[in-house]
C-alpha positions in Angstrom: 97.7 123.7 10.6 97.1 119.8 11.2 94.2 118.3 8.8 92.0 117.8 12.1 92.3 121.2 12.3 90.9 122.4 9.2 86.6 121.8 10.1 84.7 123.4 12.4 84.2 121.1 15.6 80.5 120.3 14.8 81.2 118.9 11.7 83.5 116.0 13.4 81.6 112.3 14.2 82.3 110.2 17.4 82.7 106.7 16.0 83.7 105.2 18.9 85.7 105.5 22.5 88.0 103.5 24.4 87.5 103.9 28.1 89.1 102.5 30.9 93.1 103.0 30.0 95.1 105.0 31.5 93.3 108.3 29.6 90.2 107.7 27.6 90.7 107.7 24.3 88.1 108.6 20.6 88.1 107.8 17.6 86.8 110.8 15.4 85.8 111.0 12.0 85.7 114.3 9.8 83.4 115.4 7.1 85.8 114.0 4.2 85.6 110.4 6.0 89.1 110.4 7.7 89.6 109.0 11.1 91.5 110.3 14.3 92.5 108.6 17.3 92.5 111.9 20.0 93.5 112.3 23.6 92.1 115.0 26.0 94.4 118.3 25.8 94.9 117.6 21.7 94.1 120.5 19.8 91.0 119.7 17.1 88.9 122.2 15.0 89.3 124.9 13.3 88.5 127.7 15.9 91.5 126.8 18.5 89.6 123.8 20.0 91.2 121.7 22.8 89.5 118.4 24.1 89.2 118.9 27.4 87.7 115.6 28.7 86.9 112.4 27.2 83.8 110.1 29.0 82.7 107.1 28.1 80.1 108.7 25.6 81.3 111.9 24.7 84.1 114.4 23.6 84.2 117.6 25.1 85.8 120.2 22.9 86.6 124.0 24.6 87.4 126.9 22.1 88.5 130.2 23.1 88.4 133.4 21.4 87.5 137.2 21.8 84.6 138.5 21.9 83.9 142.2 20.3 85.4 144.1 23.7 88.6 141.8 23.5 87.8 139.8 26.5 88.7 136.0 25.7 85.9 133.6 26.5 85.1 130.3 25.8 82.4 127.7 25.2 82.3 124.0 25.3 81.0 121.8 22.5 79.7 118.0 23.6 80.2 115.6 20.7 78.1 112.6 21.9 78.5 109.4 21.0 75.5 107.8 18.8 73.2 104.6 21.1 73.4 101.6 19.5 70.5 99.8 18.0 
């Protein structure tokens, strides 16, 4: 397991987004203050999260899980870039 997979997705903060290259990238910071440059398709979080999309203002993560009946479900978590003051 990678260090980026040892925290809940909601604990990460988006510090910056690089848009306009071939694919958007984002800098996310874990609760310990360590930064990671991420792209769509990369694994993140401790619940099988995968980055589905990076926009100019947010990082979208899809987590897949099984419900009580054994059906596979997914939930999308959006981490937003804080507004500049």
